ZAGULUM-895946 format. One record per residue: x, y, z of N, C-alpha, C in turn. Coordinates in nm, 3 decimals, decimal comma. Atoms other than C-alpha are relative to their C-alpha. Last residue first. Layout:
BEGIN
<atom n_x="X" n_y="Y" n_z="Z" ca_x="X" ca_y="Y" ca_z="Z" c_x="X" c_y="Y" c_z="Z"/>
...
//
This chain:
BEGIN
<atom n_x="0,104" n_y="0,094" n_z="0,046" ca_x="-10,532" ca_y="-4,175" ca_z="-2,323" c_x="0,045" c_y="-0,142" c_z="0,010"/>
<atom n_x="0,128" n_y="-0,042" n_z="-0,052" ca_x="-10,335" ca_y="-3,914" ca_z="-2,129" c_x="-0,112" c_y="-0,093" c_z="-0,041"/>
<atom n_x="0,092" n_y="-0,057" n_z="0,097" ca_x="-10,004" ca_y="-4,090" ca_z="-2,191" c_x="-0,136" c_y="0,032" c_z="0,062"/>
<atom n_x="0,010" n_y="0,080" n_z="0,123" ca_x="-9,771" ca_y="-4,138" ca_z="-1,898" c_x="-0,098" c_y="0,064" c_z="-0,096"/>
<atom n_x="0,006" n_y="0,141" n_z="-0,033" ca_x="-9,758" ca_y="-4,024" ca_z="-1,540" c_x="-0,007" c_y="-0,090" c_z="-0,121"/>
<atom n_x="0,075" n_y="0,077" n_z="0,100" ca_x="-9,643" ca_y="-3,669" ca_z="-1,598" c_x="0,005" c_y="-0,148" c_z="0,038"/>
<atom n_x="-0,086" n_y="0,087" n_z="0,082" ca_x="-9,533" ca_y="-3,485" ca_z="-1,289" c_x="-0,086" c_y="-0,082" c_z="-0,094"/>
<atom n_x="0,007" n_y="0,142" n_z="-0,034" ca_x="-9,759" ca_y="-3,206" ca_z="-1,169" c_x="0,090" c_y="-0,082" c_z="-0,091"/>
<atom n_x="0,092" n_y="0,072" n_z="0,088" ca_x="-9,635" ca_y="-2,851" ca_z="-1,219" c_x="-0,003" c_y="-0,148" c_z="0,037"/>
<atom n_x="-0,070" n_y="0,055" n_z="0,116" ca_x="-9,472" ca_y="-2,692" ca_z="-0,914" c_x="-0,099" c_y="-0,078" c_z="-0,088"/>
<atom n_x="-0,030" n_y="0,141" n_z="-0,021" ca_x="-9,707" ca_y="-2,488" ca_z="-0,695" c_x="0,074" c_y="-0,053" c_z="-0,122"/>
<atom n_x="0,085" n_y="0,094" n_z="0,071" ca_x="-9,683" ca_y="-2,115" ca_z="-0,749" c_x="0,042" c_y="-0,142" c_z="0,033"/>
<atom n_x="-0,046" n_y="0,036" n_z="0,134" ca_x="-9,510" ca_y="-1,908" ca_z="-0,486" c_x="-0,097" c_y="-0,099" c_z="-0,062"/>
<atom n_x="0,020" n_y="0,140" n_z="0,031" ca_x="-9,662" ca_y="-1,728" ca_z="-0,192" c_x="0,046" c_y="-0,028" c_z="-0,143"/>
<atom n_x="-0,127" n_y="0,071" n_z="-0,008" ca_x="-9,505" ca_y="-1,391" ca_z="-0,114" c_x="-0,016" c_y="-0,148" c_z="-0,031"/>
<atom n_x="-0,080" n_y="-0,029" n_z="0,118" ca_x="-9,806" ca_y="-1,188" ca_z="-0,239" c_x="0,134" c_y="-0,073" c_z="0,002"/>
<atom n_x="0,033" n_y="0,089" n_z="0,111" ca_x="-10,024" ca_y="-1,361" ca_z="0,020" c_x="0,087" c_y="0,023" c_z="-0,123"/>
<atom n_x="0,135" n_y="-0,008" n_z="0,055" ca_x="-9,859" ca_y="-1,189" ca_z="0,312" c_x="-0,017" c_y="-0,089" c_z="-0,121"/>
<atom n_x="0,066" n_y="0,129" n_z="0,017" ca_x="-9,539" ca_y="-1,120" ca_z="0,500" c_x="-0,141" c_y="0,018" c_z="-0,054"/>
<atom n_x="0,111" n_y="0,023" n_z="-0,093" ca_x="-9,378" ca_y="-0,786" ca_z="0,430" c_x="-0,061" c_y="-0,138" c_z="-0,021"/>
<atom n_x="-0,050" n_y="0,007" n_z="-0,137" ca_x="-9,031" ca_y="-0,763" ca_z="0,272" c_x="-0,112" c_y="-0,032" c_z="0,099"/>
<atom n_x="-0,075" n_y="0,125" n_z="-0,019" ca_x="-9,152" ca_y="-0,852" ca_z="-0,078" c_x="0,046" c_y="-0,015" c_z="0,144"/>
<atom n_x="0,095" n_y="0,112" n_z="0,005" ca_x="-9,416" ca_y="-0,577" ca_z="-0,067" c_x="0,070" c_y="-0,133" c_z="0,025"/>
<atom n_x="0,082" n_y="-0,005" n_z="-0,122" ca_x="-9,161" ca_y="-0,319" ca_z="0,048" c_x="-0,096" c_y="-0,118" c_z="0,002"/>
<atom n_x="-0,083" n_y="0,041" n_z="-0,114" ca_x="-8,914" ca_y="-0,422" ca_z="-0,224" c_x="-0,079" c_y="-0,002" c_z="0,130"/>
<atom n_x="-0,024" n_y="0,143" n_z="0,010" ca_x="-9,183" ca_y="-0,402" ca_z="-0,493" c_x="0,083" c_y="-0,051" c_z="0,118"/>
<atom n_x="0,125" n_y="0,069" n_z="-0,036" ca_x="-9,298" ca_y="-0,057" ca_z="-0,385" c_x="0,022" c_y="-0,151" c_z="0,003"/>
<atom n_x="0,015" n_y="-0,018" n_z="-0,145" ca_x="-8,937" ca_y="0,068" ca_z="-0,396" c_x="-0,127" c_y="-0,072" c_z="0,047"/>
<atom n_x="-0,104" n_y="0,079" n_z="-0,067" ca_x="-8,876" ca_y="-0,078" ca_z="-0,745" c_x="-0,012" c_y="0,011" c_z="0,152"/>
<atom n_x="0,039" n_y="0,139" n_z="-0,013" ca_x="-9,211" ca_y="0,055" ca_z="-0,869" c_x="0,105" c_y="-0,082" c_z="0,076"/>
<atom n_x="-0,033" n_y="0,081" n_z="0,118" ca_x="-9,112" ca_y="0,415" ca_z="-0,802" c_x="-0,033" c_y="-0,148" c_z="0,027"/>
<atom n_x="-0,112" n_y="0,092" n_z="-0,017" ca_x="-9,302" ca_y="0,586" ca_z="-0,521" c_x="0,030" c_y="-0,074" c_z="-0,130"/>
<atom n_x="-0,127" n_y="-0,064" n_z="0,038" ca_x="-9,520" ca_y="0,881" ca_z="-0,624" c_x="0,120" c_y="-0,094" c_z="0,009"/>
<atom n_x="-0,005" n_y="-0,021" n_z="0,144" ca_x="-9,844" ca_y="0,681" ca_z="-0,627" c_x="0,130" c_y="0,063" c_z="-0,048"/>
<atom n_x="-0,019" n_y="0,131" n_z="0,061" ca_x="-9,779" ca_y="0,560" ca_z="-0,273" c_x="0,011" c_y="0,014" c_z="-0,152"/>
<atom n_x="-0,140" n_y="0,037" n_z="-0,020" ca_x="-9,739" ca_y="0,921" ca_z="-0,162" c_x="0,032" c_y="-0,134" c_z="-0,064"/>
<atom n_x="-0,088" n_y="-0,080" n_z="0,087" ca_x="-10,072" ca_y="1,016" ca_z="-0,322" c_x="0,148" c_y="-0,034" c_z="0,016"/>
<atom n_x="0,021" n_y="0,030" n_z="0,142" ca_x="-10,252" ca_y="0,716" ca_z="-0,163" c_x="0,086" c_y="0,088" c_z="-0,092"/>
<atom n_x="-0,058" n_y="0,128" n_z="0,043" ca_x="-10,098" ca_y="0,755" ca_z="0,185" c_x="-0,012" c_y="-0,021" c_z="-0,150"/>
<atom n_x="-0,143" n_y="0,009" n_z="-0,026" ca_x="-10,160" ca_y="1,128" ca_z="0,245" c_x="0,059" c_y="-0,128" c_z="-0,058"/>
<atom n_x="-0,068" n_y="-0,126" n_z="0,030" ca_x="-10,502" ca_y="1,240" ca_z="0,122" c_x="0,151" c_y="-0,006" c_z="0,021"/>
<atom n_x="0,033" n_y="-0,055" n_z="0,132" ca_x="-10,686" ca_y="0,909" ca_z="0,091" c_x="0,078" c_y="0,125" c_z="-0,037"/>
<atom n_x="-0,016" n_y="0,097" n_z="0,107" ca_x="-10,534" ca_y="0,702" ca_z="0,374" c_x="-0,024" c_y="0,061" c_z="-0,138"/>
<atom n_x="-0,137" n_y="0,049" n_z="0,011" ca_x="-10,480" ca_y="0,989" ca_z="0,617" c_x="0,017" c_y="-0,090" c_z="-0,123"/>
<atom n_x="-0,086" n_y="-0,110" n_z="0,044" ca_x="-10,813" ca_y="1,162" ca_z="0,551" c_x="0,143" c_y="-0,048" c_z="-0,020"/>
<atom n_x="0,020" n_y="-0,020" n_z="0,143" ca_x="-11,006" ca_y="0,836" ca_z="0,573" c_x="0,093" c_y="0,109" c_z="-0,053"/>
<atom n_x="-0,046" n_y="0,122" n_z="0,069" ca_x="-10,854" ca_y="0,760" ca_z="0,914" c_x="-0,014" c_y="0,016" c_z="-0,151"/>
<atom n_x="-0,146" n_y="0,001" n_z="0,011" ca_x="-10,886" ca_y="1,119" ca_z="1,041" c_x="0,051" c_y="-0,121" c_z="-0,077"/>
<atom n_x="-0,079" n_y="0,042" n_z="-0,115" ca_x="-11,256" ca_y="1,148" ca_z="0,977" c_x="0,148" c_y="-0,009" c_z="-0,030"/>
<atom n_x="0,061" n_y="-0,044" n_z="-0,126" ca_x="-11,464" ca_y="1,160" ca_z="0,666" c_x="0,085" c_y="-0,054" c_z="0,113"/>
<atom n_x="-0,051" n_y="0,054" n_z="-0,126" ca_x="-11,300" ca_y="1,143" ca_z="0,323" c_x="-0,072" c_y="0,060" c_z="0,121"/>
<atom n_x="-0,127" n_y="-0,061" n_z="-0,041" ca_x="-11,526" ca_y="1,239" ca_z="0,032" c_x="0,046" c_y="-0,057" c_z="0,134"/>
<atom n_x="0,017" n_y="-0,109" n_z="-0,095" ca_x="-11,793" ca_y="0,991" ca_z="-0,082" c_x="0,136" c_y="0,059" c_z="0,039"/>
<atom n_x="0,029" n_y="0,046" n_z="-0,136" ca_x="-11,706" ca_y="0,785" ca_z="-0,387" c_x="-0,012" c_y="0,120" c_z="0,093"/>
<atom n_x="-0,119" n_y="0,042" n_z="-0,075" ca_x="-11,727" ca_y="0,963" ca_z="-0,722" c_x="-0,041" c_y="-0,057" c_z="0,135"/>
<atom n_x="0,001" n_y="-0,029" n_z="-0,144" ca_x="-12,029" ca_y="0,985" ca_z="-0,951" c_x="0,122" c_y="-0,060" c_z="0,071"/>
<atom n_x="0,098" n_y="0,085" n_z="-0,069" ca_x="-11,932" ca_y="0,972" ca_z="-1,319" c_x="0,003" c_y="0,031" c_z="0,149"/>
<atom n_x="0,118" n_y="-0,074" n_z="-0,040" ca_x="-11,762" ca_y="1,245" ca_z="-1,521" c_x="-0,110" c_y="-0,084" c_z="0,063"/>
<atom n_x="0,114" n_y="0,034" n_z="0,085" ca_x="-11,516" ca_y="1,018" ca_z="-1,702" c_x="-0,130" c_y="0,067" c_z="0,041"/>
<atom n_x="-0,037" n_y="0,004" n_z="0,141" ca_x="-11,187" ca_y="1,155" ca_z="-1,569" c_x="-0,122" c_y="-0,019" c_z="-0,091"/>
<atom n_x="-0,032" n_y="-0,135" n_z="0,047" ca_x="-11,321" ca_y="1,256" ca_z="-1,231" c_x="0,030" c_y="0,005" c_z="-0,148"/>
<atom n_x="0,126" n_y="-0,076" n_z="0,001" ca_x="-11,487" ca_y="0,919" ca_z="-1,180" c_x="0,024" c_y="0,142" c_z="-0,048"/>
<atom n_x="0,075" n_y="0,038" n_z="0,119" ca_x="-11,163" ca_y="0,748" ca_z="-1,282" c_x="-0,132" c_y="0,075" c_z="-0,011"/>
<atom n_x="-0,068" n_y="-0,055" n_z="0,117" ca_x="-10,966" ca_y="0,945" ca_z="-1,022" c_x="-0,073" c_y="-0,035" c_z="-0,130"/>
<atom n_x="0,018" n_y="-0,146" n_z="0,000" ca_x="-11,220" ca_y="0,872" ca_z="-0,746" c_x="0,064" c_y="0,062" c_z="-0,124"/>
<atom n_x="0,139" n_y="-0,026" n_z="0,039" ca_x="-11,230" ca_y="0,502" ca_z="-0,833" c_x="-0,025" c_y="0,150" c_z="-0,009"/>
<atom n_x="0,008" n_y="0,027" n_z="0,145" ca_x="-10,850" ca_y="0,487" ca_z="-0,821" c_x="-0,141" c_y="0,027" c_z="-0,051"/>
<atom n_x="-0,068" n_y="-0,111" n_z="0,068" ca_x="-10,859" ca_y="0,655" ca_z="-0,478" c_x="-0,004" c_y="-0,019" c_z="-0,152"/>
<atom n_x="0,088" n_y="-0,118" n_z="-0,009" ca_x="-11,120" ca_y="0,408" ca_z="-0,352" c_x="0,063" c_y="0,117" c_z="-0,074"/>
<atom n_x="0,112" n_y="0,025" n_z="0,090" ca_x="-10,905" ca_y="0,118" ca_z="-0,478" c_x="-0,097" c_y="0,118" c_z="0,000"/>
<atom n_x="-0,054" n_y="-0,020" n_z="0,134" ca_x="-10,597" ca_y="0,263" ca_z="-0,309" c_x="-0,108" c_y="-0,025" c_z="-0,104"/>
<atom n_x="-0,007" n_y="-0,144" n_z="0,028" ca_x="-10,808" ca_y="0,297" ca_z="0,006" c_x="0,067" c_y="0,030" c_z="-0,133"/>
<atom n_x="0,131" n_y="-0,066" n_z="0,002" ca_x="-10,915" ca_y="-0,067" ca_z="0,012" c_x="0,012" c_y="0,146" c_z="-0,042"/>
<atom n_x="0,075" n_y="0,045" n_z="0,116" ca_x="-10,581" ca_y="-0,220" ca_z="-0,086" c_x="-0,133" c_y="0,076" c_z="-0,011"/>
<atom n_x="-0,065" n_y="-0,055" n_z="0,120" ca_x="-10,390" ca_y="-0,008" ca_z="0,166" c_x="-0,078" c_y="-0,040" c_z="-0,124"/>
<atom n_x="0,032" n_y="-0,143" n_z="0,013" ca_x="-10,638" ca_y="-0,087" ca_z="0,443" c_x="0,060" c_y="0,061" c_z="-0,126"/>
<atom n_x="0,144" n_y="-0,016" n_z="0,017" ca_x="-10,618" ca_y="-0,464" ca_z="0,391" c_x="-0,038" c_y="0,147" c_z="-0,021"/>
<atom n_x="0,033" n_y="0,042" n_z="0,136" ca_x="-10,239" ca_y="-0,465" ca_z="0,341" c_x="-0,149" c_y="0,022" c_z="-0,029"/>
<atom n_x="-0,056" n_y="-0,099" n_z="0,093" ca_x="-10,182" ca_y="-0,263" ca_z="0,658" c_x="-0,039" c_y="-0,034" c_z="-0,144"/>
<atom n_x="0,079" n_y="-0,122" n_z="-0,016" ca_x="-10,414" ca_y="-0,484" ca_z="0,863" c_x="0,045" c_y="0,106" c_z="-0,100"/>
<atom n_x="0,131" n_y="0,028" n_z="0,059" ca_x="-10,247" ca_y="-0,797" ca_z="0,728" c_x="-0,091" c_y="0,122" c_z="0,006"/>
<atom n_x="-0,017" n_y="0,000" n_z="0,146" ca_x="-9,901" ca_y="-0,652" ca_z="0,800" c_x="-0,132" c_y="-0,030" c_z="-0,071"/>
<atom n_x="-0,020" n_y="-0,135" n_z="0,054" ca_x="-10,004" ca_y="-0,557" ca_z="1,154" c_x="0,009" c_y="-0,001" c_z="-0,152"/>
<atom n_x="-0,115" n_y="-0,074" n_z="-0,048" ca_x="-10,141" ca_y="-0,899" ca_z="1,238" c_x="0,010" c_y="0,137" c_z="-0,065"/>
<atom n_x="-0,073" n_y="-0,062" n_z="0,109" ca_x="-10,489" ca_y="-1,031" ca_z="1,176" c_x="0,113" c_y="0,082" c_z="0,061"/>
//
């Protein structure tokens, strides 16, 4: 896994944990464990809030610039071969 794959994997995981934490606070349900260690602290206390502050246009440009699954396009529709029956 290259740098962009590592970044995408960690960003997805910690943004999901942050969303879970916010929903748990809103609805009074158990939250995920608090951050432990420097890695968790960075992703949950620095990256996730900063990512949330970025406007969609900036997020979209960054995602489009990085290689990954989000850059794959849909396959073209199959050509018709005649009547279905």
